C-alpha positions as CSV (number, residue, x, y, z in Angstrom):
1,M,67.2,-6.1,-78.9
2,G,67.6,-8.8,-76.3
3,Y,70.1,-11.5,-75.8
4,I,69.2,-15.2,-75.5
5,G,70.5,-17.3,-72.6
6,G,73.4,-17.1,-70.3
7,E,75.8,-18.1,-73.0
8,G,74.2,-15.7,-75.4
9,R,74.8,-12.8,-73.0
10,E,78.5,-13.5,-72.8
11,Q,78.9,-14.1,-76.5
12,G,76.6,-11.3,-77.7
13,T,74.2,-13.4,-79.7
14,L,71.2,-11.3,-80.7
15,F,67.6,-12.5,-80.3
16,P,65.1,-11.0,-82.7
17,V,62.6,-10.0,-80.0
18,V,62.8,-7.0,-77.7
19,L,62.9,-8.2,-74.1
20,D,60.1,-5.8,-72.9
21,D,57.8,-7.2,-75.6
22,L,57.7,-10.6,-74.0
23,I,54.8,-10.0,-71.6
24,P,53.9,-13.2,-69.8
25,A,50.3,-14.4,-70.3
26,D,50.2,-15.7,-66.7
27,P,50.0,-12.8,-64.2
28,V,51.5,-15.1,-61.5
29,C,54.8,-14.6,-63.3
30,R,54.9,-10.9,-62.4
31,V,54.0,-11.8,-58.8
32,I,56.9,-14.3,-58.7
33,D,59.2,-11.6,-60.2
34,A,58.1,-9.0,-57.7
35,F,58.3,-11.3,-54.6
36,V,61.8,-12.6,-55.4
37,D,63.1,-9.1,-56.3
38,R,62.2,-7.8,-52.8
39,L,64.1,-10.6,-51.0
40,A,67.5,-9.8,-49.4
41,M,69.1,-12.9,-51.0
42,S,72.5,-12.9,-49.3
43,E,70.9,-12.3,-45.8
44,L,68.6,-15.3,-46.4
45,G,71.5,-17.5,-47.3
46,F,71.4,-17.6,-51.1
47,E,74.8,-17.8,-52.6
48,R,76.0,-17.2,-56.1
49,S,78.2,-20.0,-57.4
50,E,81.9,-19.0,-57.8
51,A,83.3,-19.8,-61.3
52,A,86.8,-20.7,-62.0
53,E,89.2,-17.9,-63.3
54,T,88.5,-18.9,-66.9
55,G,84.8,-19.6,-66.3
56,R,81.7,-17.4,-66.8
57,P,80.0,-15.7,-63.9
58,G,77.6,-17.8,-61.9
59,Y,73.8,-17.4,-62.2
60,D,72.1,-14.9,-60.0
61,P,70.2,-16.9,-57.4
62,R,67.2,-14.7,-57.9
63,D,66.8,-16.0,-61.4
64,L,67.0,-19.7,-60.3
65,L,64.6,-19.1,-57.4
66,K,62.1,-17.6,-59.9
67,L,62.6,-20.5,-62.2
68,Y,61.8,-23.0,-59.4
69,L,58.8,-21.2,-58.1
70,Y,57.3,-21.0,-61.6
71,G,58.1,-24.7,-62.1
72,Y,56.5,-25.9,-58.9
73,L,53.4,-23.8,-59.7
74,H,53.1,-25.5,-63.0
75,T,54.0,-29.1,-61.8
76,I,57.4,-28.9,-63.3
77,R,60.0,-30.1,-60.7
78,S,62.6,-31.9,-62.8
79,S,65.7,-29.8,-63.5
80,R,65.9,-31.3,-67.0
81,R,62.3,-30.3,-67.8
82,L,63.0,-26.8,-66.4
83,E,66.1,-26.5,-68.7
84,A,63.9,-27.4,-71.7
85,E,61.2,-25.0,-70.7
86,C,63.7,-22.1,-70.5
87,R,64.3,-22.6,-74.3
88,R,60.6,-22.9,-75.4
89,N,58.4,-21.2,-72.8
90,V,57.9,-17.5,-73.4
91,E,57.1,-17.0,-69.7
92,L,60.3,-18.6,-68.7
93,M,62.2,-16.5,-71.2
94,W,60.8,-13.4,-69.5
95,L,61.2,-14.4,-65.8
96,P,64.9,-15.1,-65.6
97,G,65.7,-12.7,-68.5
98,R,66.2,-15.2,-71.2
99,L,68.8,-17.2,-69.3
100,Y,68.9,-20.9,-70.1
101,P,71.0,-22.6,-67.4
102,D,71.8,-26.3,-67.8
103,H,70.1,-28.8,-65.7
104,K,73.1,-29.4,-63.5
105,S,73.2,-25.7,-62.4
106,I,69.5,-25.8,-61.8
107,A,69.7,-29.0,-59.7
108,E,72.7,-27.8,-57.8
109,F,70.9,-24.6,-56.7
110,R,68.1,-26.6,-55.2
111,R,70.4,-29.0,-53.6
112,V,72.5,-26.5,-51.6
113,H,69.8,-24.0,-50.6
114,R,67.6,-25.8,-48.1
115,D,67.9,-23.3,-45.3
116,A,67.7,-20.3,-47.6
117,V,64.5,-21.6,-49.2
118,T,63.0,-22.1,-45.7
119,A,64.0,-18.5,-44.8
120,A,62.4,-17.2,-48.0
121,G,59.2,-19.0,-47.2
122,A,59.2,-17.5,-43.8
123,E,59.5,-14.0,-45.4
124,L,56.4,-14.7,-47.5
125,V,54.5,-15.8,-44.3
126,R,55.5,-12.5,-42.6
127,F,54.4,-10.6,-45.6
128,A,51.0,-12.2,-45.6
129,Q,50.7,-11.7,-41.8
130,G,51.5,-8.0,-42.3
131,F,48.5,-7.6,-44.6
132,G,46.1,-9.4,-42.3
133,L,45.9,-12.6,-44.4
134,I,47.3,-14.6,-41.4
135,K,45.7,-14.0,-38.0
136,G,47.6,-16.5,-35.9
137,E,44.6,-17.2,-33.7
138,W,43.7,-20.7,-34.9
139,I,46.2,-23.1,-36.3
140,A,45.4,-26.5,-37.7
141,I,48.2,-29.2,-37.7
142,D,48.3,-32.4,-39.7
143,G,50.7,-34.8,-41.4
144,T,50.7,-36.8,-44.6
145,K,53.2,-39.2,-46.2
146,F,55.2,-38.4,-49.3
147,R,56.9,-41.4,-51.0
148,A,60.7,-41.4,-51.0
149,V,62.9,-41.9,-54.1
150,S,64.3,-45.3,-53.0
151,S,62.5,-48.5,-53.9
152,T,60.7,-50.6,-51.3
153,G,63.1,-53.6,-51.9
154,S,66.2,-51.5,-51.4
155,V,64.9,-50.0,-48.1
156,R,63.8,-53.4,-46.8
157,E,67.2,-54.8,-47.6
158,R,68.8,-51.9,-45.8
159,L,66.6,-52.4,-42.7
160,A,67.5,-56.1,-42.7
161,V,71.2,-55.2,-42.7
162,E,70.6,-52.8,-39.8
163,R,68.9,-55.5,-37.8
164,Y,71.7,-57.9,-38.5
165,L,74.3,-55.4,-37.3
166,D,72.2,-54.8,-34.2
167,S,72.1,-58.5,-33.5
168,C,75.8,-58.7,-33.9
169,A,76.3,-55.9,-31.4
170,Q,74.1,-57.7,-28.9
171,A,75.9,-61.0,-29.5
172,D,79.2,-59.3,-29.0
173,E,78.3,-58.6,-25.4
174,E,77.8,-62.3,-24.7
175,T,80.8,-64.3,-23.5
176,Q,80.8,-67.1,-26.1
177,A,79.5,-65.1,-29.1
178,E,80.8,-66.1,-32.5
179,I,80.7,-63.3,-35.1
180,D,82.0,-63.6,-38.7
181,P,84.2,-60.4,-39.2
182,S,84.0,-60.6,-43.0
183,A,80.2,-60.8,-42.9
184,V,80.0,-57.7,-40.6
185,E,82.4,-55.8,-42.8
186,A,80.3,-56.7,-45.9
187,A,77.1,-55.6,-44.1
188,L,78.7,-52.2,-43.1
189,E,79.9,-51.7,-46.7
190,K,76.4,-52.4,-48.1
191,L,74.9,-50.0,-45.5
192,K,77.4,-47.3,-46.5
193,R,76.6,-47.6,-50.2
194,H,72.8,-47.1,-49.7
195,R,71.9,-43.8,-51.3
196,E,69.0,-43.0,-48.9
197,P,69.8,-44.2,-45.4
198,E,67.1,-42.2,-43.7
199,A,63.9,-43.3,-45.5
200,R,61.5,-45.4,-43.4
201,I,58.8,-47.8,-44.4
202,M,55.4,-46.1,-43.8
203,L,51.8,-46.8,-44.7
204,V,50.8,-44.7,-47.8
205,S,47.4,-45.3,-49.3
206,G,47.1,-48.7,-47.8
207,T,50.6,-49.8,-49.0
208,K,53.8,-50.0,-47.0
209,V,56.5,-48.1,-49.0
210,P,59.6,-45.9,-48.2
211,A,58.3,-42.4,-47.3
212,Y,58.6,-39.3,-45.1
213,N,56.0,-37.8,-42.8
214,V,55.4,-34.2,-43.9
215,Q,53.9,-32.0,-41.2
216,T,52.2,-28.6,-41.8
217,A,50.7,-25.9,-39.6
218,V,48.0,-24.0,-41.4
219,D,46.4,-20.7,-40.4
220,A,42.6,-21.0,-40.3
221,E,41.9,-17.5,-41.7
222,H,42.8,-18.2,-45.3
223,A,44.4,-21.7,-45.2
224,L,48.0,-20.4,-45.6
225,I,50.8,-22.7,-44.5
226,V,52.6,-21.1,-41.6
227,T,55.4,-23.7,-41.2
228,H,56.2,-27.2,-42.1
229,A,58.6,-30.1,-41.2
230,V,59.7,-33.4,-42.5
231,T,60.0,-36.2,-39.9
232,L,61.1,-39.9,-39.9
233,H,58.3,-40.9,-37.4
234,A,55.3,-42.5,-39.1
235,A,53.0,-41.6,-36.2
236,D,52.0,-38.1,-35.3
237,N,51.9,-38.4,-31.6
238,R,55.3,-36.7,-31.1
239,Q,54.5,-33.7,-33.3
240,L,52.0,-31.6,-31.4
241,E,54.4,-29.5,-29.4
242,P,57.1,-29.1,-32.0
243,M,54.7,-28.0,-34.7
244,A,52.7,-25.7,-32.4
245,E,55.9,-24.1,-31.1
246,A,57.3,-23.7,-34.6
247,A,54.0,-21.9,-35.7
248,Q,54.1,-19.7,-32.6
249,K,57.7,-18.7,-33.3
250,A,57.0,-18.1,-37.0
251,L,54.1,-15.8,-36.2
252,G,55.5,-14.1,-33.1
253,V,52.3,-14.5,-31.1
254,E,52.0,-15.2,-27.4
255,R,48.7,-17.1,-27.4
256,M,47.1,-19.3,-30.0
257,N,44.7,-22.2,-30.5
258,V,45.9,-25.4,-32.2
259,V,43.5,-28.0,-33.6
260,A,44.6,-31.5,-34.6
261,D,43.1,-35.0,-34.9
262,A,43.4,-37.8,-32.3
263,G,46.7,-39.0,-33.7
264,Y,48.4,-36.0,-32.0
265,S,47.0,-36.9,-28.5
266,N,49.9,-36.5,-26.1
267,S,49.3,-35.5,-22.5
268,E,52.9,-34.5,-21.7
269,Q,53.1,-32.3,-24.8
270,A,49.6,-30.8,-24.1
271,A,50.7,-29.7,-20.7
272,R,53.9,-28.1,-22.1
273,C,51.8,-26.3,-24.8
274,E,49.5,-24.8,-22.2
275,Q,52.6,-23.5,-20.3
276,K,53.7,-21.7,-23.5
277,G,50.3,-20.0,-24.2
278,I,49.2,-22.6,-26.7
279,L,45.8,-24.2,-26.2
280,P,45.5,-27.6,-28.0
281,H,42.1,-28.8,-29.2
282,V,42.8,-32.5,-29.7
283,P,40.6,-35.6,-29.0
284,A,42.2,-37.8,-26.4
285,N,43.4,-41.1,-27.8
286,R,42.9,-43.5,-24.9
287,S,43.3,-47.2,-24.5
288,I,40.2,-49.2,-23.6
289,N,39.5,-52.1,-21.3
290,N,39.4,-54.9,-23.9
291,Q,38.7,-57.7,-21.4
292,G,35.5,-59.6,-21.8
293,G,35.1,-58.5,-25.4
294,G,35.4,-54.8,-24.5
295,G,32.1,-54.7,-22.5
296,M,33.7,-54.1,-19.1
297,F,34.0,-50.8,-17.1
298,D,36.5,-48.5,-18.6
299,R,38.3,-45.6,-17.0
300,T,35.4,-43.2,-17.3
301,A,33.5,-45.3,-14.7
302,F,36.2,-44.4,-12.1
303,R,36.3,-41.0,-10.3
304,Y,39.6,-39.6,-9.4
305,Q,39.8,-38.0,-5.9
306,P,42.6,-35.4,-5.9
307,E,42.3,-34.6,-2.2
308,T,43.4,-38.1,-1.3
309,D,45.1,-39.1,-4.6
310,T,42.9,-42.2,-5.0
311,C,40.2,-43.5,-7.4
312,L,36.7,-44.4,-6.6
313,C,35.2,-47.4,-8.4
314,P,31.5,-47.9,-9.5
315,A,30.9,-49.9,-6.4
316,G,32.2,-47.2,-4.1
317,K,35.5,-48.9,-3.2
318,T,38.8,-47.0,-3.2
319,L,41.8,-47.8,-5.4
320,Q,45.0,-46.8,-3.7
321,R,48.0,-45.4,-5.4
322,K,50.6,-48.1,-5.9
323,Q,53.5,-46.9,-8.0
324,I,54.7,-44.5,-10.7
325,S,55.9,-45.8,-14.1
326,K,58.6,-43.5,-15.6
327,K,58.3,-45.5,-18.9
328,D,54.6,-44.9,-19.3
329,K,54.6,-41.6,-17.5
330,A,51.7,-42.8,-15.5
331,I,50.5,-43.6,-11.9
332,Y,49.1,-47.1,-11.1
333,Y,46.1,-47.5,-8.7
334,T,44.9,-50.8,-7.4
335,A,41.9,-52.1,-5.5
336,S,42.3,-54.6,-2.7
337,K,41.8,-58.3,-3.5
338,A,39.3,-58.5,-0.7
339,D,37.1,-55.7,-2.1
340,C,37.2,-57.1,-5.6
341,G,36.6,-60.7,-4.5
342,A,33.4,-59.7,-2.6
343,C,32.1,-57.2,-5.2
344,A,29.0,-58.1,-7.2
345,L,30.2,-55.9,-10.1
346,K,33.5,-57.8,-10.5
347,P,32.3,-59.7,-13.6
348,R,31.7,-56.4,-15.3
349,C,35.0,-54.9,-14.1
350,T,37.9,-57.2,-14.4
351,Q,38.9,-60.9,-14.9
352,A,42.0,-60.4,-12.7
353,P,42.0,-60.9,-9.0
354,Q,41.9,-57.1,-8.5
355,R,41.3,-54.1,-10.6
356,L,44.2,-52.0,-11.8
357,M,43.8,-48.5,-13.2
358,T,46.3,-46.2,-14.9
359,R,46.3,-42.4,-14.7
360,L,48.7,-40.3,-16.7
361,L,50.9,-37.8,-14.9
362,D,49.4,-35.1,-17.1
363,E,45.9,-36.5,-17.1
364,D,44.4,-33.1,-16.3
365,A,46.0,-31.5,-19.3
366,L,44.8,-34.4,-21.5
367,N,41.2,-34.0,-20.2
368,R,41.3,-30.2,-20.8
369,M,42.6,-30.8,-24.3
370,H,39.9,-33.3,-25.0
371,A,37.1,-31.0,-23.6
372,R,38.3,-28.3,-26.0
373,A,38.0,-30.6,-29.0
374,T,34.4,-29.8,-29.8
375,P,32.7,-30.8,-33.1
376,Q,33.1,-27.1,-34.2
377,A,36.8,-27.3,-33.6
378,M,37.1,-30.6,-35.5
379,K,35.1,-29.2,-38.4
380,L,37.5,-26.2,-38.5
381,R,40.5,-28.6,-38.6
382,R,39.1,-30.5,-41.6
383,S,38.2,-27.4,-43.6
384,T,41.6,-25.8,-42.9
385,V,44.3,-28.4,-43.2
386,E,43.0,-30.9,-45.8
387,H,43.0,-28.4,-48.7
388,P,46.7,-27.5,-48.6
389,F,47.7,-31.1,-48.6
390,A,45.6,-31.8,-51.7
391,A,47.1,-28.8,-53.5
392,L,50.6,-29.8,-52.6
393,K,50.2,-33.4,-53.6
394,Y,48.3,-33.2,-56.8
395,R,48.5,-29.6,-58.1
396,I,52.1,-28.8,-57.3
397,F,53.8,-32.2,-57.1
398,G,51.5,-33.9,-59.6
399,H,51.9,-37.1,-57.6
400,P,53.1,-37.3,-54.0
401,R,56.6,-38.7,-54.7
402,L,59.8,-36.8,-54.0
403,L,62.6,-36.3,-56.5
404,L,65.5,-35.6,-54.0
405,R,66.8,-38.2,-51.6
406,G,67.0,-38.0,-47.8
407,T,65.4,-35.6,-45.3
408,R,67.4,-32.7,-46.6
409,G,66.2,-33.3,-50.1
410,A,62.6,-33.7,-48.9
411,E,62.8,-30.5,-46.8
412,I,64.0,-28.5,-49.9
413,E,61.2,-29.8,-52.1
414,I,58.5,-29.3,-49.5
415,G,59.9,-25.8,-48.8
416,L,59.7,-24.8,-52.4
417,A,56.2,-26.4,-52.7
418,T,54.8,-24.6,-49.7
419,M,56.2,-21.3,-50.9
420,A,54.6,-21.8,-54.3
421,Y,51.3,-22.8,-52.7
422,N,51.3,-19.7,-50.4
423,L,52.2,-17.4,-53.3
424,Q,49.3,-18.8,-55.4
425,R,46.9,-18.6,-52.4
426,I,47.8,-15.0,-51.7
427,F,47.4,-14.3,-55.5
428,N,43.9,-15.8,-55.4
429,L,43.0,-13.7,-52.4
430,L,44.3,-10.3,-53.4
431,G,44.5,-10.5,-57.2
432,G,47.5,-10.1,-59.4
433,A,47.6,-6.3,-59.7
434,T,47.0,-5.7,-56.0
435,L,49.6,-8.3,-54.9
436,T,52.2,-7.1,-57.3
437,Q,51.7,-3.5,-56.1
438,K,52.0,-4.6,-52.4
439,L,55.1,-6.6,-53.1
440,N,56.7,-3.7,-55.0
441,P,55.1,-0.5,-53.9
442,A,57.7,1.6,-55.7
């Protein structure tokens, strides 16, 4: 006979069904069970909660991890819903051994195990790599927005308070500044009380709402997620090197190809990626000459001459190096006013007295990266990285909105979701029986 629930085990309440007779209908349950059982939980950072002297023993973290993986695979992320499912769902009676933890214990496990969840996800990636499901030759990188818990109004109010405090700090530096101390104290108190101080306003489906930018690096062999990150930057142009380097570290490879869209265009990061054995395939995102309605000569009409560090214009005149901009990480080249004033092509070149051209310090790396971004590479990117995001948002989350606050909460949720996605993907590739046997060969 079996016992029902954590309380039932301690009190000896009998349940009228033999535990082994509860065979889950979904074979993914056995895969979850085999995967979690093979993990070295304490080494990964999972901890068992310590009870008081008069309390009952804490729940085994294996049982709670199994519970969450099952929940995310079945679009059940709420701790209260998971508690209810433990009492009515036969599969969730079998997985954690008929435990029915309360929602507070379930929620607390998720809240405190961010790093451990990330480490467990990395173990699954290494398992897939060991069986050849991840090659590590081509990696696609992309980002998408997940809505935060906080409302738009509360975050806008928080940002307004931050701007007010910034203006007070600037005014304090002026000699005759008048600042109301009580107003500043009230603003600081309001800022301190906000429950999600990290969320930023981002564009999600055409609407500006509080959100986080979730980045993924996906292996092109079978669309398995290699690594992920949660950032506060709405744009992706700072994420090429961090994501590529994280994928390289996760897979332990020396050389790899990375494909991404033009939003990741960054010449400085492209150069550093090449130094690390990472070849980025990203279209260059360049500014254009918008004078005269955009019909004037752009940078492609000018030829750089490395032997003299000058540029040659369409009329055959030379633009000399003028200065370096540390802010823009670029070099400025200018033509002489005399050459431009007498040039017949000037109406098609510039409306200024002389033509100015900018060349990035890592222009060569940007050009190489752009040349590698062939139509075939961009097709590979689309077919690789879009599918996992769709699965995460609508098959695992149900709708792309987080339940936990802050970047830490977002990282835990995305970590569980990517682990669940990879587990389901590997299951689809190998089949339940084969995967269970590989996870637990004994």
